[in-house]
C-alpha positions as CSV (number, residue, x, y, z in Angstrom):
1,M,86.6,39.1,125.9
2,G,85.3,39.8,122.8
3,G,82.5,39.8,120.1
4,C,78.2,40.9,120.4
5,L,76.7,40.2,123.5
6,A,72.5,39.9,123.4
7,R,69.4,39.6,125.7
8,F,66.7,37.5,124.8
9,G,63.5,36.4,126.5
10,Y,60.4,36.5,126.6
11,K,60.1,39.7,129.0
12,D,61.8,41.2,125.9
13,G,59.4,40.7,123.5
14,P,57.3,37.6,123.1
15,F,57.2,37.4,119.1
16,L,59.1,35.1,116.9
17,S,60.1,36.1,114.1
18,T,57.6,35.2,112.3
19,G,55.7,37.8,114.0
20,E,53.7,34.8,116.1
21,H,53.2,34.9,119.8
22,A,55.8,32.9,120.9
23,S,54.3,30.5,123.6
24,S,57.5,30.1,126.0
25,N,60.9,31.8,127.0
26,A,62.7,28.1,125.5
27,E,60.6,28.7,121.7
28,I,62.6,32.5,121.7
29,I,65.6,31.4,123.0
30,E,65.6,28.2,120.5
31,E,64.9,30.8,117.8
32,M,67.8,32.8,118.8
33,V,70.5,30.5,119.1
34,D,69.8,29.1,115.9
35,A,70.1,32.5,114.5
36,A,73.8,32.8,116.2
37,H,74.8,29.7,115.0
38,Q,73.6,30.8,111.3
39,I,75.7,33.5,111.6
40,G,78.9,31.8,113.3
41,R,78.7,32.9,116.5
42,G,79.3,30.8,119.5
43,V,76.3,30.7,122.9
44,V,77.0,30.2,126.0
45,D,74.8,28.7,128.8
46,S,74.0,30.1,132.1
47,Q,76.8,28.7,134.1
48,R,79.5,29.9,131.6
49,T,77.9,33.4,131.3
50,R,78.2,33.2,135.4
51,E,81.9,32.6,135.3
52,I,82.0,35.2,132.5
53,I,80.9,38.3,134.6
54,G,81.7,36.4,138.1
55,I,78.6,35.7,140.0
56,D,78.2,32.7,142.5
57,R,75.4,30.8,141.8
58,K,75.1,30.1,145.6
59,N,74.8,33.3,146.7
60,N,73.9,35.5,142.9
61,V,76.8,37.5,143.9
62,S,79.6,39.0,142.3
63,S,82.8,36.9,143.3
64,E,85.4,39.7,143.0
């Protein structure tokens, strides 16, 4: 596993790149996904993230 890992969301900073206050977490995530794609980076969804770090969704615990 390599590459750049990042966390984004309303709790981390409720503003868009324009300086406007985001209306939702989804608005921030959409902007970050667009930015990642513009620089040629892929984005994984929550299920794939759980698989990568070994979290069982049902029990919310590590599978290791």
